[in-house]
N, CA, C and O atoms as a CHARMM CRD file, in Angstrom:
* protein
*
  316
    1    1 UNK  N      0.81700  -1.19400   0.00000 PROA 1      0.00000
    2    1 UNK  CA     0.00000   0.00000   0.00000 PROA 1      0.00000
    3    1 UNK  C      0.86400   1.26300   0.00000 PROA 1      0.00000
    4    1 UNK  O      0.47700   2.27700  -0.58000 PROA 1      0.00000
    5    2 UNK  N      2.01600   1.20700   0.63700 PROA 2      0.00000
    6    2 UNK  CA     2.88100   2.38300   0.67300 PROA 2      0.00000
    7    2 UNK  C      3.43600   2.67300  -0.71600 PROA 2      0.00000
    8    2 UNK  O      3.47300   3.82900  -1.13800 PROA 2      0.00000
    9    3 UNK  N      3.86300   1.64400  -1.42400 PROA 3      0.00000
   10    3 UNK  CA     4.36500   1.85900  -2.78800 PROA 3      0.00000
   11    3 UNK  C      3.25600   2.38200  -3.70100 PROA 3      0.00000
   12    3 UNK  O      3.50900   3.20600  -4.58000 PROA 3      0.00000
   13    4 UNK  N      2.04400   1.90900  -3.49400 PROA 4      0.00000
   14    4 UNK  CA     0.91400   2.40300  -4.27900 PROA 4      0.00000
   15    4 UNK  C      0.66700   3.88100  -4.00300 PROA 4      0.00000
   16    4 UNK  O      0.39700   4.65300  -4.92300 PROA 4      0.00000
   17    5 UNK  N      0.75800   4.27000  -2.74000 PROA 5      0.00000
   18    5 UNK  CA     0.54200   5.67900  -2.41400 PROA 5      0.00000
   19    5 UNK  C      1.66500   6.54900  -2.97900 PROA 5      0.00000
   20    5 UNK  O      1.41100   7.67000  -3.41900 PROA 5      0.00000
   21    6 UNK  N      2.90200   6.04700  -2.97400 PROA 6      0.00000
   22    6 UNK  CA     3.99900   6.78400  -3.60300 PROA 6      0.00000
   23    6 UNK  C      3.74400   6.94300  -5.10000 PROA 6      0.00000
   24    6 UNK  O      3.96900   8.01400  -5.66200 PROA 6      0.00000
   25    7 UNK  N      3.28000   5.88600  -5.73500 PROA 7      0.00000
   26    7 UNK  CA     3.02900   5.92700  -7.17900 PROA 7      0.00000
   27    7 UNK  C      1.91400   6.91400  -7.52100 PROA 7      0.00000
   28    7 UNK  O      2.05900   7.73200  -8.43000 PROA 7      0.00000
   29    8 UNK  N      0.81500   6.83500  -6.79600 PROA 8      0.00000
   30    8 UNK  CA    -0.32300   7.71800  -7.09100 PROA 8      0.00000
   31    8 UNK  C      0.02900   9.16800  -6.78900 PROA 8      0.00000
   32    8 UNK  O     -0.31200  10.06100  -7.56500 PROA 8      0.00000
   33    9 UNK  N      0.70300   9.40900  -5.68000 PROA 9      0.00000
   34    9 UNK  CA     1.07600  10.77600  -5.32100 PROA 9      0.00000
   35    9 UNK  C      2.05100  11.39200  -6.30500 PROA 9      0.00000
   36    9 UNK  O      1.90000  12.55100  -6.69100 PROA 9      0.00000
   37   10 UNK  N      3.03800  10.63200  -6.70700 PROA 10     0.00000
   38   10 UNK  CA     4.03200  11.15200  -7.64900 PROA 10     0.00000
   39   10 UNK  C      3.42200  11.36900  -9.02000 PROA 10     0.00000
   40   10 UNK  O      3.67400  12.38900  -9.66100 PROA 10     0.00000
   41   11 UNK  N      2.62100  10.41500  -9.47200 PROA 11     0.00000
   42   11 UNK  CA     2.00900  10.55200 -10.78400 PROA 11     0.00000
   43   11 UNK  C      1.04300  11.73700 -10.82200 PROA 11     0.00000
   44   11 UNK  O      1.01600  12.48300 -11.80100 PROA 11     0.00000
   45   12 UNK  N      0.26400  11.91000  -9.78100 PROA 12     0.00000
   46   12 UNK  CA    -0.66900  13.03000  -9.73400 PROA 12     0.00000
   47   12 UNK  C      0.07700  14.36000  -9.67700 PROA 12     0.00000
   48   12 UNK  O     -0.27800  15.30200 -10.38500 PROA 12     0.00000
   49   13 UNK  N      1.10200  14.43700  -8.84200 PROA 13     0.00000
   50   13 UNK  CA     1.87300  15.67000  -8.75000 PROA 13     0.00000
   51   13 UNK  C      2.57800  16.02400 -10.04300 PROA 13     0.00000
   52   13 UNK  O      2.58700  17.18800 -10.44500 PROA 13     0.00000
   53   14 UNK  N      3.17100  15.03400 -10.70300 PROA 14     0.00000
   54   14 UNK  CA     3.85100  15.28500 -11.97700 PROA 14     0.00000
   55   14 UNK  C      2.84200  15.66200 -13.06300 PROA 14     0.00000
   56   14 UNK  O      3.13000  16.50200 -13.91600 PROA 14     0.00000
   57   15 UNK  N      1.67600  15.04900 -13.03200 PROA 15     0.00000
   58   15 UNK  CA     0.62600  15.37000 -14.00400 PROA 15     0.00000
   59   15 UNK  C      0.16800  16.81500 -13.84300 PROA 15     0.00000
   60   15 UNK  O      0.07700  17.56000 -14.81900 PROA 15     0.00000
   61   16 UNK  N     -0.11700  17.20100 -12.60900 PROA 16     0.00000
   62   16 UNK  CA    -0.58500  18.56800 -12.35700 PROA 16     0.00000
   63   16 UNK  C      0.51600  19.58000 -12.66600 PROA 16     0.00000
   64   16 UNK  O      0.24600  20.62700 -13.25400 PROA 16     0.00000
   65   17 UNK  N      1.74900  19.27500 -12.27600 PROA 17     0.00000
   66   17 UNK  CA     2.85200  20.17000 -12.57800 PROA 17     0.00000
   67   17 UNK  C      3.04200  20.36700 -14.06800 PROA 17     0.00000
   68   17 UNK  O      3.28500  21.48300 -14.52700 PROA 17     0.00000
   69   18 UNK  N      2.93200  19.28500 -14.82500 PROA 18     0.00000
   70   18 UNK  CA     3.08100  19.37700 -16.27600 PROA 18     0.00000
   71   18 UNK  C      1.88000  20.06900 -16.91500 PROA 18     0.00000
   72   18 UNK  O      2.02300  20.76700 -17.91900 PROA 18     0.00000
   73   19 UNK  N      0.70500  19.87700 -16.33600 PROA 19     0.00000
   74   19 UNK  CA    -0.50400  20.45200 -16.90400 PROA 19     0.00000
   75   19 UNK  C     -0.55100  21.96700 -16.73600 PROA 19     0.00000
   76   19 UNK  O     -1.01100  22.67700 -17.63000 PROA 19     0.00000
   77   20 UNK  N     -0.07900  22.46400 -15.59900 PROA 20     0.00000
   78   20 UNK  CA    -0.15900  23.90700 -15.37300 PROA 20     0.00000
   79   20 UNK  C      1.07400  24.65400 -15.87000 PROA 20     0.00000
   80   20 UNK  O      1.14100  25.87800 -15.75400 PROA 20     0.00000
   81   21 UNK  N      2.04500  23.93600 -16.42000 PROA 21     0.00000
   82   21 UNK  CA     3.23600  24.58700 -16.96600 PROA 21     0.00000
   83   21 UNK  C      2.82500  25.43200 -18.16800 PROA 21     0.00000
   84   21 UNK  O      2.11900  24.96200 -19.05900 PROA 21     0.00000
   85   22 UNK  N      3.27200  26.67100 -18.17900 PROA 22     0.00000
   86   22 UNK  CA     2.87800  27.57900 -19.25000 PROA 22     0.00000
   87   22 UNK  C      3.70200  27.29800 -20.50600 PROA 22     0.00000
   88   22 UNK  O      3.20500  26.68200 -21.44900 PROA 22     0.00000
   89   23 UNK  N      4.93900  27.74000 -20.52300 PROA 23     0.00000
   90   23 UNK  CA     5.76200  27.49100 -21.70000 PROA 23     0.00000
   91   23 UNK  C      7.16400  27.03100 -21.30700 PROA 23     0.00000
   92   23 UNK  O      8.04900  26.92600 -22.15600 PROA 23     0.00000
   93   24 UNK  N      7.36000  26.76200 -20.03700 PROA 24     0.00000
   94   24 UNK  CA     8.67900  26.38600 -19.54100 PROA 24     0.00000
   95   24 UNK  C      9.00900  24.92400 -19.82800 PROA 24     0.00000
   96   24 UNK  O     10.10600  24.46100 -19.51500 PROA 24     0.00000
   97   25 UNK  N      8.10800  24.23000 -20.39400 PROA 25     0.00000
   98   25 UNK  CA     8.32000  22.82000 -20.68800 PROA 25     0.00000
   99   25 UNK  C      7.65000  21.95000 -19.65000 PROA 25     0.00000
  100   25 UNK  O      8.09600  21.90600 -18.50400 PROA 25     0.00000
  101   26 UNK  N      6.59700  21.26000 -20.02200 PROA 26     0.00000
  102   26 UNK  CA     5.85400  20.44800 -19.06300 PROA 26     0.00000
  103   26 UNK  C      6.67500  19.31600 -18.46500 PROA 26     0.00000
  104   26 UNK  O      6.48500  18.96200 -17.30200 PROA 26     0.00000
  105   27 UNK  N      7.58000  18.74700 -19.24300 PROA 27     0.00000
  106   27 UNK  CA     8.38600  17.64300 -18.71800 PROA 27     0.00000
  107   27 UNK  C      9.29900  18.12500 -17.60000 PROA 27     0.00000
  108   27 UNK  O      9.57100  17.38400 -16.65500 PROA 27     0.00000
  109   28 UNK  N      9.76600  19.34800 -17.70200 PROA 28     0.00000
  110   28 UNK  CA    10.64300  19.90700 -16.67300 PROA 28     0.00000
  111   28 UNK  C      9.89800  20.07100 -15.35000 PROA 28     0.00000
  112   28 UNK  O     10.44900  19.77900 -14.28800 PROA 28     0.00000
  113   29 UNK  N      8.67600  20.52600 -15.40600 PROA 29     0.00000
  114   29 UNK  CA     7.88400  20.70000 -14.18500 PROA 29     0.00000
  115   29 UNK  C      7.52700  19.35100 -13.56400 PROA 29     0.00000
  116   29 UNK  O      7.54900  19.20700 -12.34200 PROA 29     0.00000
  117   30 UNK  N      7.20400  18.37700 -14.38600 PROA 30     0.00000
  118   30 UNK  CA     6.93300  17.03500 -13.88600 PROA 30     0.00000
  119   30 UNK  C      8.16700  16.40700 -13.27100 PROA 30     0.00000
  120   30 UNK  O      8.06700  15.69500 -12.27200 PROA 30     0.00000
  121   31 UNK  N      9.33000  16.65900 -13.85300 PROA 31     0.00000
  122   31 UNK  CA    10.58700  16.16300 -13.30900 PROA 31     0.00000
  123   31 UNK  C     10.87800  16.81000 -11.95400 PROA 31     0.00000
  124   31 UNK  O     11.36900  16.14300 -11.04300 PROA 31     0.00000
  125   32 UNK  N     10.58300  18.07900 -11.81800 PROA 32     0.00000
  126   32 UNK  CA    10.79000  18.78400 -10.55700 PROA 32     0.00000
  127   32 UNK  C      9.98200  18.14000  -9.43400 PROA 32     0.00000
  128   32 UNK  O     10.50800  17.90500  -8.34600 PROA 32     0.00000
  129   33 UNK  N      8.72700  17.86100  -9.69000 PROA 33     0.00000
  130   33 UNK  CA     7.87600  17.20800  -8.68600 PROA 33     0.00000
  131   33 UNK  C      8.40000  15.81600  -8.37000 PROA 33     0.00000
  132   33 UNK  O      8.41600  15.41100  -7.20700 PROA 33     0.00000
  133   34 UNK  N      8.82400  15.08500  -9.37800 PROA 34     0.00000
  134   34 UNK  CA     9.35500  13.73500  -9.18500 PROA 34     0.00000
  135   34 UNK  C     10.60200  13.75300  -8.31700 PROA 34     0.00000
  136   34 UNK  O     10.75500  12.91000  -7.43400 PROA 34     0.00000
  137   35 UNK  N     11.48900  14.70000  -8.56000 PROA 35     0.00000
  138   35 UNK  CA    12.71500  14.79400  -7.75800 PROA 35     0.00000
  139   35 UNK  C     12.38700  15.13200  -6.31000 PROA 35     0.00000
  140   35 UNK  O     12.99700  14.58200  -5.39400 PROA 35     0.00000
  141   36 UNK  N     11.43700  16.02600  -6.09500 PROA 36     0.00000
  142   36 UNK  CA    11.03300  16.34700  -4.72300 PROA 36     0.00000
  143   36 UNK  C     10.45800  15.12800  -4.00500 PROA 36     0.00000
  144   36 UNK  O     10.77000  14.89100  -2.83800 PROA 36     0.00000
  145   37 UNK  N      9.63200  14.36800  -4.68600 PROA 37     0.00000
  146   37 UNK  CA     9.05600  13.16500  -4.08200 PROA 37     0.00000
  147   37 UNK  C     10.13900  12.12300  -3.80300 PROA 37     0.00000
  148   37 UNK  O     10.09200  11.43600  -2.78200 PROA 37     0.00000
  149   38 UNK  N     11.09900  12.00600  -4.69200 PROA 38     0.00000
  150   38 UNK  CA    12.18600  11.04700  -4.49800 PROA 38     0.00000
  151   38 UNK  C     13.05000  11.43900  -3.30300 PROA 38     0.00000
  152   38 UNK  O     13.45100  10.57500  -2.52300 PROA 38     0.00000
  153   39 UNK  N     13.33800  12.71200  -3.15400 PROA 39     0.00000
  154   39 UNK  CA    14.10900  13.17700  -2.00400 PROA 39     0.00000
  155   39 UNK  C     13.36400  12.90000  -0.70700 PROA 39     0.00000
  156   39 UNK  O     13.95800  12.43200   0.26400 PROA 39     0.00000
  157   40 UNK  N     12.07000  13.18600  -0.68800 PROA 40     0.00000
  158   40 UNK  CA    11.27100  12.93100   0.51300 PROA 40     0.00000
  159   40 UNK  C     11.22600  11.44200   0.84600 PROA 40     0.00000
  160   40 UNK  O     11.32000  11.06400   2.01400 PROA 40     0.00000
  161   41 UNK  N     11.08400  10.60000  -0.17000 PROA 41     0.00000
  162   41 UNK  CA    11.04200   9.15600   0.06400 PROA 41     0.00000
  163   41 UNK  C     12.38400   8.63800   0.56500 PROA 41     0.00000
  164   41 UNK  O     12.42200   7.78700   1.45400 PROA 41     0.00000
  165   42 UNK  N     13.48900   9.13900   0.00700 PROA 42     0.00000
  166   42 UNK  CA    14.80500   8.70800   0.46500 PROA 42     0.00000
  167   42 UNK  C     15.07100   9.14400   1.90100 PROA 42     0.00000
  168   42 UNK  O     15.71100   8.41700   2.66100 PROA 42     0.00000
  169   43 UNK  N     14.58900  10.31700   2.27500 PROA 43     0.00000
  170   43 UNK  CA    14.71700  10.75000   3.66500 PROA 43     0.00000
  171   43 UNK  C     13.92300   9.83000   4.58900 PROA 43     0.00000
  172   43 UNK  O     14.37700   9.50400   5.68500 PROA 43     0.00000
  173   44 UNK  N     12.74400   9.41500   4.14700 PROA 44     0.00000
  174   44 UNK  CA    11.93200   8.48400   4.92800 PROA 44     0.00000
  175   44 UNK  C     12.61300   7.12300   5.02900 PROA 44     0.00000
  176   44 UNK  O     12.59800   6.49900   6.09000 PROA 44     0.00000
  177   45 UNK  N     13.20300   6.66400   3.94500 PROA 45     0.00000
  178   45 UNK  CA    13.87300   5.36700   3.95900 PROA 45     0.00000
  179   45 UNK  C     15.09000   5.38400   4.88400 PROA 45     0.00000
  180   45 UNK  O     15.41200   4.37000   5.50200 PROA 45     0.00000
  181   46 UNK  N     15.75800   6.51400   4.97900 PROA 46     0.00000
  182   46 UNK  CA    16.90300   6.62200   5.87700 PROA 46     0.00000
  183   46 UNK  C     16.48500   6.74300   7.33600 PROA 46     0.00000
  184   46 UNK  O     17.22700   6.32700   8.22500 PROA 46     0.00000
  185   47 UNK  N     15.32400   7.30000   7.59100 PROA 47     0.00000
  186   47 UNK  CA    14.88700   7.54400   8.96300 PROA 47     0.00000
  187   47 UNK  C     14.42400   6.26300   9.66300 PROA 47     0.00000
  188   47 UNK  O     14.61800   6.11600  10.87000 PROA 47     0.00000
  189   48 UNK  N     13.82600   5.35200   8.93100 PROA 48     0.00000
  190   48 UNK  CA    13.27900   4.12300   9.51100 PROA 48     0.00000
  191   48 UNK  C     13.84100   2.91600   8.76100 PROA 48     0.00000
  192   48 UNK  O     14.10500   3.00600   7.56200 PROA 48     0.00000
  193   49 UNK  N     14.02500   1.79500   9.44700 PROA 49     0.00000
  194   49 UNK  CA    14.55300   0.60900   8.74600 PROA 49     0.00000
  195   49 UNK  C     13.52500   0.03200   7.76200 PROA 49     0.00000
  196   49 UNK  O     12.36000  -0.17400   8.10000 PROA 49     0.00000
  197   50 UNK  N     13.98600  -0.21600   6.56300 PROA 50     0.00000
  198   50 UNK  CA    13.16500  -0.81500   5.51100 PROA 50     0.00000
  199   50 UNK  C     13.95700  -1.95100   4.87700 PROA 50     0.00000
  200   50 UNK  O     15.18700  -1.90900   4.85800 PROA 50     0.00000
  201   51 UNK  N     13.26300  -2.97300   4.35400 PROA 51     0.00000
  202   51 UNK  CA    13.98400  -4.04200   3.65400 PROA 51     0.00000
  203   51 UNK  C     14.56900  -3.54100   2.32300 PROA 51     0.00000
  204   51 UNK  O     14.13500  -2.52300   1.78400 PROA 51     0.00000
  205   52 UNK  N     15.53500  -4.25800   1.82500 PROA 52     0.00000
  206   52 UNK  CA    16.23600  -3.84400   0.60100 PROA 52     0.00000
  207   52 UNK  C     15.30300  -3.80900  -0.60500 PROA 52     0.00000
  208   52 UNK  O     15.43700  -2.92900  -1.45500 PROA 52     0.00000
  209   53 UNK  N     14.36200  -4.74600  -0.69600 PROA 53     0.00000
  210   53 UNK  CA    13.45400  -4.75300  -1.83300 PROA 53     0.00000
  211   53 UNK  C     12.58800  -3.49600  -1.85300 PROA 53     0.00000
  212   53 UNK  O     12.19100  -3.03000  -2.92100 PROA 53     0.00000
  213   54 UNK  N     12.29700  -2.94900  -0.67600 PROA 54     0.00000
  214   54 UNK  CA    11.47200  -1.74500  -0.61900 PROA 54     0.00000
  215   54 UNK  C     12.24400  -0.53000  -1.13100 PROA 54     0.00000
  216   54 UNK  O     11.66700   0.34800  -1.77300 PROA 54     0.00000
  217   55 UNK  N     13.54600  -0.47900  -0.84900 PROA 55     0.00000
  218   55 UNK  CA    14.37600   0.61200  -1.36100 PROA 55     0.00000
  219   55 UNK  C     14.33000   0.64600  -2.88600 PROA 55     0.00000
  220   55 UNK  O     14.04300   1.67900  -3.49100 PROA 55     0.00000
  221   56 UNK  N     14.61600  -0.49400  -3.49100 PROA 56     0.00000
  222   56 UNK  CA    14.64800  -0.52800  -4.96000 PROA 56     0.00000
  223   56 UNK  C     13.25300  -0.32900  -5.54600 PROA 56     0.00000
  224   56 UNK  O     13.09100   0.36400  -6.55000 PROA 56     0.00000
  225   57 UNK  N     12.26000  -0.92900  -4.92800 PROA 57     0.00000
  226   57 UNK  CA    10.88900  -0.75800  -5.40600 PROA 57     0.00000
  227   57 UNK  C     10.42500   0.67900  -5.32400 PROA 57     0.00000
  228   57 UNK  O      9.73400   1.17100  -6.21500 PROA 57     0.00000
  229   58 UNK  N     10.80300   1.34400  -4.26200 PROA 58     0.00000
  230   58 UNK  CA    10.41900   2.73800  -4.05700 PROA 58     0.00000
  231   58 UNK  C     11.02000   3.63700  -5.14100 PROA 58     0.00000
  232   58 UNK  O     10.32900   4.49000  -5.69800 PROA 58     0.00000
  233   59 UNK  N     12.27300   3.44900  -5.43100 PROA 59     0.00000
  234   59 UNK  CA    12.93700   4.26900  -6.44100 PROA 59     0.00000
  235   59 UNK  C     12.33900   4.01700  -7.82000 PROA 59     0.00000
  236   59 UNK  O     12.08000   4.95800  -8.57000 PROA 59     0.00000
  237   60 UNK  N     12.12100   2.76100  -8.15100 PROA 60     0.00000
  238   60 UNK  CA    11.55200   2.42700  -9.46400 PROA 60     0.00000
  239   60 UNK  C     10.13400   2.97100  -9.60600 PROA 60     0.00000
  240   60 UNK  O      9.77800   3.52000 -10.64900 PROA 60     0.00000
  241   61 UNK  N      9.33000   2.82000  -8.56400 PROA 61     0.00000
  242   61 UNK  CA     7.93800   3.27700  -8.61600 PROA 61     0.00000
  243   61 UNK  C      7.86600   4.79500  -8.74600 PROA 61     0.00000
  244   61 UNK  O      7.07900   5.30800  -9.54100 PROA 61     0.00000
  245   62 UNK  N      8.66400   5.51000  -7.98900 PROA 62     0.00000
  246   62 UNK  CA     8.60000   6.97200  -8.02500 PROA 62     0.00000
  247   62 UNK  C      9.08500   7.50500  -9.36900 PROA 62     0.00000
  248   62 UNK  O      8.44000   8.37500  -9.95500 PROA 62     0.00000
  249   63 UNK  N     10.20200   7.00200  -9.86100 PROA 63     0.00000
  250   63 UNK  CA    10.72600   7.48900 -11.14000 PROA 63     0.00000
  251   63 UNK  C      9.76700   7.12800 -12.28300 PROA 63     0.00000
  252   63 UNK  O      9.48900   7.96200 -13.14400 PROA 63     0.00000
  253   64 UNK  N      9.27100   5.90400 -12.29100 PROA 64     0.00000
  254   64 UNK  CA     8.35800   5.47300 -13.35200 PROA 64     0.00000
  255   64 UNK  C      7.04300   6.22800 -13.36000 PROA 64     0.00000
  256   64 UNK  O      6.58200   6.66500 -14.41500 PROA 64     0.00000
  257   65 UNK  N      6.43800   6.38500 -12.19700 PROA 65     0.00000
  258   65 UNK  CA     5.14600   7.07800 -12.15200 PROA 65     0.00000
  259   65 UNK  C      5.31500   8.57400 -12.38800 PROA 65     0.00000
  260   65 UNK  O      4.41800   9.21400 -12.93600 PROA 65     0.00000
  261   66 UNK  N      6.44900   9.14100 -11.98600 PROA 66     0.00000
  262   66 UNK  CA     6.70500  10.55100 -12.28200 PROA 66     0.00000
  263   66 UNK  C      6.85200  10.79300 -13.77200 PROA 66     0.00000
  264   66 UNK  O      6.33200  11.77300 -14.30600 PROA 66     0.00000
  265   67 UNK  N      7.55600   9.90700 -14.43500 PROA 67     0.00000
  266   67 UNK  CA     7.71400  10.01000 -15.88900 PROA 67     0.00000
  267   67 UNK  C      6.35500   9.87500 -16.58500 PROA 67     0.00000
  268   67 UNK  O      6.02800  10.65000 -17.48400 PROA 67     0.00000
  269   68 UNK  N      5.57900   8.89100 -16.16300 PROA 68     0.00000
  270   68 UNK  CA     4.27500   8.65500 -16.77600 PROA 68     0.00000
  271   68 UNK  C      3.33900   9.84100 -16.55800 PROA 68     0.00000
  272   68 UNK  O      2.64500  10.26300 -17.48300 PROA 68     0.00000
  273   69 UNK  N      3.31800  10.38100 -15.33800 PROA 69     0.00000
  274   69 UNK  CA     2.46500  11.52900 -15.04500 PROA 69     0.00000
  275   69 UNK  C      2.86700  12.76200 -15.83000 PROA 69     0.00000
  276   69 UNK  O      2.00700  13.50100 -16.30800 PROA 69     0.00000
  277   70 UNK  N      4.16700  12.99200 -15.96900 PROA 70     0.00000
  278   70 UNK  CA     4.63900  14.14800 -16.73600 PROA 70     0.00000
  279   70 UNK  C      4.28900  13.99900 -18.21700 PROA 70     0.00000
  280   70 UNK  O      3.94400  14.97800 -18.87900 PROA 70     0.00000
  281   71 UNK  N      4.37800  12.78600 -18.72700 PROA 71     0.00000
  282   71 UNK  CA     4.02700  12.56400 -20.13400 PROA 71     0.00000
  283   71 UNK  C      2.53100  12.78600 -20.36300 PROA 71     0.00000
  284   71 UNK  O      2.13700  13.38600 -21.36200 PROA 71     0.00000
  285   72 UNK  N      1.71100  12.30900 -19.45100 PROA 72     0.00000
  286   72 UNK  CA     0.26000  12.52000 -19.59400 PROA 72     0.00000
  287   72 UNK  C     -0.11600  13.97800 -19.48000 PROA 72     0.00000
  288   72 UNK  O     -0.93600  14.47400 -20.25200 PROA 72     0.00000
  289   73 UNK  N      0.47600  14.67000 -18.52400 PROA 73     0.00000
  290   73 UNK  CA     0.16200  16.08500 -18.32200 PROA 73     0.00000
  291   73 UNK  C      0.71200  16.96400 -19.40600 PROA 73     0.00000
  292   73 UNK  O      0.17200  18.04200 -19.65200 PROA 73     0.00000
  293   74 UNK  N      1.77000  16.54200 -20.06600 PROA 74     0.00000
  294   74 UNK  CA     2.40100  17.34800 -21.09900 PROA 74     0.00000
  295   74 UNK  C      1.72300  17.27600 -22.44200 PROA 74     0.00000
  296   74 UNK  O      2.03500  18.05600 -23.34200 PROA 74     0.00000
  297   75 UNK  N      0.80600  16.35800 -22.59000 PROA 75     0.00000
  298   75 UNK  CA     0.10100  16.23800 -23.86600 PROA 75     0.00000
  299   75 UNK  C     -0.88200  17.38700 -24.01200 PROA 75     0.00000
  300   75 UNK  O     -1.68400  17.65200 -23.11600 PROA 75     0.00000
  301   76 UNK  N     -0.81400  18.04500 -25.11700 PROA 76     0.00000
  302   76 UNK  CA    -1.72400  19.16100 -25.39800 PROA 76     0.00000
  303   76 UNK  C     -2.85600  18.68700 -26.30500 PROA 76     0.00000
  304   76 UNK  O     -2.65900  17.82300 -27.15900 PROA 76     0.00000
  305   77 UNK  N     -4.01100  19.24800 -26.11400 PROA 77     0.00000
  306   77 UNK  CA    -5.15700  18.87200 -26.92600 PROA 77     0.00000
  307   77 UNK  C     -4.96100  19.38400 -28.35500 PROA 77     0.00000
  308   77 UNK  O     -4.49000  20.50200 -28.56400 PROA 77     0.00000
  309   78 UNK  N     -5.32000  18.56700 -29.31800 PROA 78     0.00000
  310   78 UNK  CA    -5.19800  18.95900 -30.72200 PROA 78     0.00000
  311   78 UNK  C     -6.32200  19.93600 -31.06000 PROA 78     0.00000
  312   78 UNK  O     -7.47400  19.74200 -30.67200 PROA 78     0.00000
  313   79 UNK  N     -5.95900  20.98700 -31.79200 PROA 79     0.00000
  314   79 UNK  CA    -6.95900  22.00100 -32.15100 PROA 79     0.00000
  315   79 UNK  C     -7.56000  21.73700 -33.47700 PROA 79     0.00000
  316   79 UNK  O     -8.41900  22.49500 -33.92700 PROA 79     0.00000
């Protein structure tokens, strides 16, 4: 459930960041949110003992869902 919450939170944040980006590049804003979430997760992993599989799973889930959210949010509607 924790990995799911990391995935949903990162994907939603990257999506919203990319969606509200004006002209600075939506992927850049989604990447910014992803990096912030990754830093917060790594701080949490250092603060409390976690198994090794959770470390790798956490990094993969956050990076993957951040990329996916930024790609979805960066798509512009065709006119």
